[in-house]
N, C-alpha and C positions, 0 to 999 in steps of 0.2 A: 474381410468380406463385407460388403455393404448390406445394410438392413433392407428388407423388402420395402417397396415404395409405400405400402399401406402404413407401415410403422413410421416412416419418415414423414409422411403427410401429417400425422398427428403432431409431430414435434416441430415442424416448420411450416404449418399451414399459413401463418402470417408472414411469410418471408418477404424480403425487400430485394429488389434488383438494383444494384449499384453499378452504373455504367461510368467508367472513367475514360479520359482521353488526355494524353500527354501529361499524366500525373495528377490531373485534377478531376474532381467529380463533375461529370457532365449532367447526370440526372439520377435521382433515386425515386423509386416508386414501389408501392405495395403490389404484390402479385399473389395469386393462388397457385399453390403447387398442384400440378396435374399428375405428374409422374417423375420418379427418380429411380432409374435402374442401376445407378452406380457409375454409369458412363454418360448418359444423357439426362439432363434435367429439363422438364417441360413445365412451363408456367403459363398462366392466362392472366391478362391484365387489360384494363381499358386504356385507350389512348391517354398518356400521362402528361403530355405537354399542355400548356394553356392555349386555348383556342385551336384553330385549324392551321394546317401547314400544307400549302399547295406546292408540289414539286414540279408541276407541269405534266408529268406522266401519271401521277396519282395524287389524291388529296387525302390526308389523314385529318380526322376531325373528332370532336367529342362524340362519344357513342360507339366509335370503332372499337373492335375487340382484337387484341393481339394474342395469338397462341405462339409462344416463343420457345424455341428449342436451342438449348446450350449444351455443348459437349465439353467434357473434361479432358478429352484427348484429340480434339480437332481445333483448328484455328478459325472457326466461324460460328455464327449463330444464325438461325433461320427463323424468321417471324412471319407466320401466316396472318394476313390482315383481312378482317371481315367487317362489314357494316354492322351496326347494332341489330339489324334485321337478319343477319347471317349470310349476306351475299359476299362471296369471295372477291376481294379486290386484287390480291396477288400475294407475293412473298418478297419481303424486304430482308436482305441478308447483310449482316455486318461481318466484316473480317475482324477477328478478335484473337487475343491470346486465349488458350483454353480456360474455361470458366472454373471458378472455385466457389463452393458452397460451404460456408462455415458460420455457425452461430446465427442462423436465420437470415444471412445476407448472401445473395448470389452476386459475387464480384466478377465483373467482366471489363476487360480493357479493350476499348475500340481502337483499331489501328488504321482508321480513316477510309480504307477501301470498302466499297459497298456494291451490291448487285441487286437490281430490281427485276422480278419476273412477274409479268402480268398474269391474271387469272387464267387466261386461255393459252398461255405460254408463247404467244406470238411476239411478245416484246421482252427481250432480255438485254438489260442495260448495265454496263459497267459504270460505276459512279466514283467520283472523288479521287481519281488517280493523280490529279494535280496536287491535291492536299497531301496525299501519301508521299509524293516526291518531295514536297516542301517540308514535310515533318522532320526530315533528317534521320529517320529510323534506319535507313540503309547504311549510314555512316556510324551511328551509335550502336546498332545491334543488327549486323548483317544477317545473322541466322534468323532472327525474328522477321526481318524484311523479306527474306527468301521464303519463309514459311507462309507469310501473309500473301505474297504474290502467287505462290502455288495453290493456296486455298481458294483464292479468287478464280484462278484458272480451272480448278477442279469443280467448283460450283457452277461456273458458266458452262463447262462442258456437260455436266449432268443436266442442267436446265435445258440446254439445247437438244440433248439426245433423248432424254426420257422424262424430263420434268422433275420437280422436287418432291412430289408426293411420295415416291418410293423411299426416299431418304428418311421421311418423317413417319412412315408406317410402323 
């Protein structure tokens, strides 16, 4: 049985999120543990990449704050993105293997597929499906590829039907 989140917060307050892709570390950054109920780990961190990144549909920049939700039993992560002033930009969702938290490191493997949901829910965009196809995951690990595709479909359906806020409550 998992320790209550209050106890875990004391032990892992300075945790690091380690995002890998295709077997390589993509980015590592410090994050504050907000909650860990044994199934979902929620952390908060500022935009960790250097400078700004403009995707066309959203711009991430220094000062933005990400409240990131990772599951130990689901194949995705949902990141609520706000400006430094607290204005909601939307949700960036990574399709990932289930997260693992050990020794103060939250390890997450990115499987290329992504979903963007605008703050008002009017824009729901599937992203990087070409990268997913080119990754060769379907040939190397068909079960993981199937779980990833299903997770993207599940998140998109949820975003279009009722939004992501209920999932995160």
